[in-house]
N, C-alpha and C positions, 0 to 999 in steps of 0.2 A: 173717386178714386176715376181711374182711369184705364181703358182698356184701348192702348195707339203703341204702334208699332210703327217703325220705320225702317224698311232693307232696299239692301244695295246687292245686287245680287244679279245671272244671266239667263237668260230662259233658256229650259233643256230642251224645247222641244216646238214647233210651229203652233201660235195660237189658233185656234178654230173657232169660229162662232155660232153660237149655238141660239136658240129659244126657247124662251118656255113657251108652251101653250098660249099666253094669251096674246105672245109677241113679243115679250120683252128680250133682250139682246142680254146674253151673259157671254165668258166664255171662261174658260178655268184653265189655268199652266202652273207648272213648277220651276221655281227660280233656285238656282244655285247660288246659296251667299256664302261666299269663303268667312272660315275661321281667322279671328283676329291673330292668333298667338299659335296657329298650327299651319305651317305653309300647307302648300296642295292638298289640303282640307276643305271640303262643303257642307252646310246644311241642305237640303233637298225639302224645301217646302210649299206649298200648295197654294194657290193665291187667284180667289174669286173676283172677275170685276165685271159687272151689270151695267146695263145702258152704255151711255155715251164712254164711262170707259174701257166698255168689252169692246166698242166700235174704234176707240181710240187705240187697244192694244191691236189689233186684229191690223187694224190700219199701215200703222206705223212700224212696230217690231217682229224682228223672227229670230229664230231658234239661233241662239248665242248671246245676241245683243245687250250690252247690257242697258239696269234700265232701274230708278228706285221704285219704291212702291210704300204709300203711306198708307196706313188702314187699321183693322183690328182686327183681333183673334178672335173666332169665334168655332165652338165646336158643333157638334148636331151627329144624332144617331140616325142608324140606315139598316136595313135588312139586307143582307150578300146575297146571290142569286139561290148560292141552297139553304138561306132564313136566316142565317147567322145573326146576328145581332152587333155590327160594326159599332165605331165611332171613328169622325174625324175632325181634326184641326186644321182651319183653314185660314187664311188672313182675307177678308172681306177688303179689296182697294178701296179707296175712299178718294187717292188720287196718285195719276201713274206720271213720271216721268223720265225725259230721259236723261240717260248720263255721259255727257264726253259735251263739247264743242260743235255753237251749230255749224250744219253744213257752209261750203261756202259758196256752192251753187244751188239756191234758192231752187233755178229751174230743175236741176237734179233730183234735188226732194220731192219738187212736183210731180214728175213725172214717176215715180215710183225708184226712183236710186235710193243709195243709202240715207236716209233721215241725221243718222248723226255717224260718224267716222268712230271706228273702235276707238277705245282707250290704247294709250305706248302697253306695248308689252311689260311692263314692268309697273301699271297699273297697281295702287292700292287705296282701294277703300278708304281704311282708314288711319291714311296718312296725316291727315289734318284731326285727326281724331283729339281731343283732350287727352293727357292721360288718366290713370281711373284714380281716386280720390284715396287720398293717403289713408289711412283708418291707423285708429292710435287705440289703443285697449286699457282697460280701467289699470289704475298706477301710473299710467304712461303719459305725461307733458307733453302737450302738439308744441315744437321749437317757438319761440320767442314769448313761450308765458314764462315771462320769471318767479310764477308761484306768487306768495302770496299769505298774508292771515287775515283770522277775522278782525282784525283791527282795522282794514281795511272797508268796514261794511257797518253802515250807521244801523241801529237800533230802531224798528216802528217802532211808533206812540201804542199806546194800549189801545186805540181806538181800531187799528191795524192798518190806516191809511198809509200807501205807498207816499214818498218824496215826490216824485213828482205830479 
């Protein structure tokens, strides 16, 4: 079993660095992930970055920038200010990447300029995605399957050994 998610989206707000009581860097952000089949529709997902990932995110990303997050889904419960039990679903970032080309002017990036130019206006994060797999229903033959009969198969001997 695996708990892994890879998302590409835009930051919805400026990331803010916080620290736990023991001094561990952490930041929580929300990213808008466009839906593949609905234009102008996005899912807003919470992302939590710890330690070096939090520092990287706060240093190089700003509101509206495209980013890729590779991480896992985590659920947790907490009590809100009124004492009600709440549930949060978050993506815990294992890796954060730029989306777009490298900056042409390394000096601009080093001096705090835009680290990555914005994607083109018609940027589609799904442009190179593989098409969804074709699903076949029972009784439906896959293309290229010529059918056949049970005469095509050899019978197993009495001991049940496989012929390979």
